[in-house]
C-alpha positions as CSV (number, residue, x, y, z in Angstrom):
1,M,-10.0,-21.0,-33.5
2,K,-11.6,-19.3,-36.7
3,R,-13.7,-16.1,-36.1
4,D,-16.8,-18.1,-37.1
5,E,-16.1,-21.0,-34.9
6,I,-15.7,-19.3,-31.5
7,S,-16.8,-21.6,-28.9
8,A,-15.2,-23.2,-25.9
9,E,-16.4,-25.0,-22.7
10,P,-19.9,-23.4,-22.8
11,A,-20.7,-24.7,-19.2
12,L,-18.1,-22.3,-17.8
13,P,-19.1,-18.9,-16.8
14,M,-17.8,-16.1,-19.1
15,A,-15.9,-12.8,-18.7
16,A,-14.3,-10.3,-20.9
17,T,-11.1,-8.5,-20.9
18,V,-10.2,-5.3,-22.8
19,V,-6.7,-4.5,-23.9
20,L,-6.8,-0.7,-24.6
21,L,-4.0,0.5,-26.9
22,R,-2.7,4.2,-27.8
23,D,0.1,5.4,-29.8
24,G,2.8,7.0,-27.6
25,A,5.9,9.1,-28.3
26,A,7.8,6.1,-28.4
27,G,5.3,3.8,-30.0
28,L,2.5,1.5,-28.9
29,E,1.3,1.7,-25.3
30,V,-1.1,-0.5,-23.3
31,L,-3.0,0.6,-20.3
32,L,-2.5,-1.4,-17.2
33,L,-4.5,-1.3,-13.9
34,E,-3.4,-2.0,-10.4
35,R,-5.7,-4.0,-8.3
36,P,-6.1,-3.4,-4.8
37,H,-3.6,-5.2,-2.7
38,H,-5.8,-6.7,0.1
39,R,-8.8,-8.4,-1.7
40,G,-10.1,-9.8,-4.9
41,S,-8.9,-12.5,-7.3
42,F,-5.9,-10.6,-8.7
43,A,-4.9,-8.7,-5.3
44,G,-1.9,-6.5,-6.0
45,A,-1.6,-7.5,-9.8
46,W,-1.6,-5.2,-12.9
47,V,-4.2,-6.2,-15.2
48,F,-6.4,-5.0,-18.2
49,P,-9.9,-3.7,-17.6
50,G,-12.5,-6.5,-17.4
51,G,-14.8,-8.4,-15.6
52,A,-17.7,-11.1,-15.5
53,V,-20.3,-11.4,-18.2
54,D,-23.7,-10.5,-16.4
55,P,-27.2,-12.1,-17.5
56,E,-28.1,-8.6,-18.1
57,D,-25.4,-8.5,-20.9
58,F,-27.4,-11.0,-23.1
59,A,-30.0,-9.6,-25.4
60,P,-33.3,-10.7,-24.8
61,D,-33.8,-11.8,-28.4
62,Q,-30.3,-13.5,-28.6
63,P,-30.2,-15.4,-25.0
64,A,-27.5,-17.9,-26.4
65,A,-25.3,-15.3,-28.4
66,E,-22.2,-15.1,-26.4
67,Q,-20.0,-13.0,-28.3
68,P,-22.5,-10.1,-28.4
69,A,-23.0,-10.5,-24.7
70,A,-19.2,-10.7,-24.2
71,E,-18.5,-7.4,-26.0
72,R,-21.3,-5.7,-24.3
73,A,-19.7,-6.7,-20.9
74,A,-16.3,-5.7,-22.2
75,R,-17.6,-2.0,-23.0
76,R,-19.4,-2.0,-19.7
77,E,-16.4,-3.1,-17.5
78,V,-14.1,-0.6,-19.5
79,L,-16.7,2.2,-18.7
80,E,-16.9,1.2,-15.0
81,E,-13.4,0.7,-14.2
82,T,-11.9,3.7,-16.2
83,S,-14.5,6.1,-17.4
84,L,-13.6,5.5,-21.0
85,R,-16.6,4.8,-23.3
86,L,-16.0,2.2,-26.1
87,V,-18.3,2.3,-29.0
88,P,-19.8,-1.0,-30.5
89,G,-17.6,-2.4,-33.2
90,S,-14.3,-1.0,-31.8
91,L,-13.4,-4.3,-30.3
92,V,-11.3,-7.2,-31.8
93,V,-11.6,-10.7,-30.3
94,T,-8.2,-12.1,-30.1
95,A,-8.2,-15.0,-27.6
96,C,-10.2,-17.0,-25.2
97,W,-8.6,-18.3,-22.1
98,I,-9.7,-21.2,-20.0
99,P,-8.0,-21.5,-16.6
100,P,-6.7,-24.7,-15.1
101,A,-9.3,-27.1,-13.6
102,S,-7.5,-26.4,-10.1
103,T,-8.6,-22.6,-10.5
104,P,-11.0,-21.9,-7.6
105,K,-13.1,-19.6,-9.6
106,R,-13.0,-20.6,-13.4
107,L,-14.1,-17.9,-15.9
108,R,-13.3,-18.6,-19.8
109,T,-12.5,-15.1,-20.5
110,W,-12.5,-13.6,-24.0
111,F,-9.7,-11.1,-24.6
112,Y,-10.3,-8.1,-26.7
113,W,-7.9,-5.4,-28.2
114,S,-9.3,-2.0,-29.0
115,K,-7.9,1.8,-29.5
116,A,-8.5,3.7,-26.4
117,P,-11.0,6.4,-26.9
118,A,-10.2,10.0,-25.8
119,G,-11.0,10.9,-22.3
120,T,-9.7,11.2,-18.7
121,I,-9.2,8.1,-16.8
122,T,-11.2,7.8,-13.6
123,L,-10.4,4.8,-11.2
124,P,-13.1,3.4,-8.8
125,S,-11.2,2.7,-5.6
126,E,-12.8,-0.7,-5.2
127,E,-11.6,-1.8,-8.6
128,A,-8.1,-0.1,-8.9
129,V,-5.7,1.9,-7.1
130,D,-3.4,3.1,-9.9
131,H,-3.1,2.9,-13.6
132,V,-0.1,3.4,-16.1
133,W,0.3,3.4,-20.0
134,L,3.5,1.4,-20.8
135,R,5.2,0.0,-23.8
136,P,4.4,-3.8,-23.7
137,Q,8.1,-4.5,-23.4
138,A,8.5,-1.9,-20.5
139,A,5.7,-3.7,-18.5
140,L,7.4,-7.3,-19.2
141,D,10.8,-5.7,-17.9
142,R,9.3,-4.4,-14.8
143,H,7.9,-7.9,-14.3
144,A,11.1,-9.4,-14.7
145,S,12.8,-7.0,-12.2
146,G,10.1,-8.1,-9.6
147,T,8.6,-4.5,-9.5
148,M,5.2,-5.4,-11.2
149,R,3.1,-8.4,-10.6
150,L,1.4,-10.0,-13.6
151,F,-0.6,-13.0,-14.1
152,P,0.0,-15.3,-17.3
153,P,-2.8,-14.1,-19.6
154,T,-1.7,-10.3,-18.9
155,W,2.0,-11.6,-19.6
156,V,1.4,-13.6,-22.6
157,T,-0.7,-10.6,-24.0
158,L,2.0,-8.1,-23.6
159,N,4.4,-10.5,-25.2
160,A,2.1,-10.9,-28.3
161,L,1.9,-7.1,-28.4
162,T,5.8,-6.5,-28.3
163,P,6.2,-6.7,-32.3
164,H,3.7,-4.1,-33.0
165,S,4.8,-0.4,-33.7
166,S,1.3,1.1,-33.6
167,V,-2.2,0.6,-32.8
168,D,-3.2,0.2,-36.3
169,A,-0.5,-2.4,-36.8
170,A,-1.6,-4.5,-33.9
171,L,-5.3,-4.1,-34.8
172,H,-4.8,-5.1,-38.2
173,A,-2.7,-8.3,-37.2
174,A,-5.2,-9.3,-34.5
175,G,-8.2,-8.9,-37.2
176,A,-6.2,-10.9,-39.7
177,G,-5.3,-14.0,-37.3
178,E,-7.4,-16.8,-35.9
179,V,-8.6,-16.3,-32.2
180,A,-6.1,-18.2,-29.9
181,L,-7.7,-20.7,-27.6
182,F,-5.7,-21.0,-24.2
183,E,-6.8,-24.2,-22.7
184,S,-4.3,-24.2,-19.4
185,R,-3.0,-26.9,-17.2
186,F,-0.4,-26.6,-14.4
187,G,2.3,-29.3,-14.5
188,P,2.6,-31.4,-11.3
189,S,5.8,-31.5,-9.4
190,P,8.6,-31.0,-10.3
191,H,7.1,-28.9,-13.0
192,E,4.4,-27.1,-11.1
193,A,5.8,-23.9,-12.0
194,V,4.9,-24.4,-15.7
195,L,1.8,-23.7,-17.4
196,F,1.0,-25.8,-20.4
197,W,-1.4,-25.1,-23.2
198,Q,-3.1,-27.8,-25.3
199,H,-0.8,-28.1,-28.3
200,D,2.3,-28.8,-25.9
201,V,3.5,-32.2,-26.1
202,A,3.5,-32.5,-22.5
203,F,0.0,-31.0,-22.0
204,A,-1.7,-34.3,-20.9
205,D,1.4,-35.9,-19.5
206,S,4.2,-33.9,-17.8
207,A,6.5,-37.1,-18.1
208,L,7.0,-35.7,-21.7
209,F,8.3,-32.4,-20.4
210,E,11.7,-33.1,-22.2
211,A,10.4,-35.1,-25.1
212,D,10.7,-34.0,-28.6
213,G,7.6,-32.4,-30.0
214,P,5.4,-29.1,-30.0
215,R,5.9,-26.7,-27.3
216,H,3.4,-24.1,-25.9
217,R,4.4,-23.3,-22.1
218,L,5.1,-20.7,-19.8
219,E,7.7,-21.2,-17.1
220,T,7.0,-19.3,-14.1
221,G,9.3,-20.7,-11.4
222,A,11.8,-17.9,-11.7
223,L,12.2,-14.4,-13.0
224,P,12.2,-13.7,-16.0
225,W,9.4,-16.0,-17.0
226,V,10.2,-18.2,-20.2
227,Y,7.6,-18.5,-22.9
228,T,8.1,-21.2,-25.6
229,R,5.8,-21.5,-28.8
230,A,7.1,-23.9,-31.1
231,L,4.1,-25.7,-32.6
232,V,5.8,-27.3,-35.9
């Protein structure tokens, strides 16, 4: 999607997720939070800070302006979940994720990248039980070894960050590119462990799983997961 054409399934409630980045000794690092293990939609998973867009996030004079509302929610969630304070204008929108129709709680979630502000991270126990700064590839390696639980949006975002050596490089690339739309669908048996996105040849018909054509899918049946993006 072009940045002036951002819109997707407006009937779905919204959420906002923030990928906080910093320059570490070995290169770009990303903040991940571990959710409580016995409750919540992402129990036991490592995630980026984020949450639902509340009615209060909409400005009274802009009740239909979803991007300003999502950005306010993004900054609010970061503050609530980490105690770090993001300033307006520090977020770069990179993607919109729409869960499969079978998902119990469907929220179309806007993903933002941002340089992490200075400050000490404080975790509210009801939201997160641990946090870690990791190189994106290190997080993917932990997931591949079975020691870190990730959900597909987190995994794909980490994969997108792996080519970047610094925060400036990542944010420059994010700001120069289009906003990615991930409209998701799980394949039925025998491909229920495959997540398809809208440009995949088999997105509408899993019988085309092996057919020639564009690919945009994540195979999650075994570790390590296999991501294929070949749209031409």
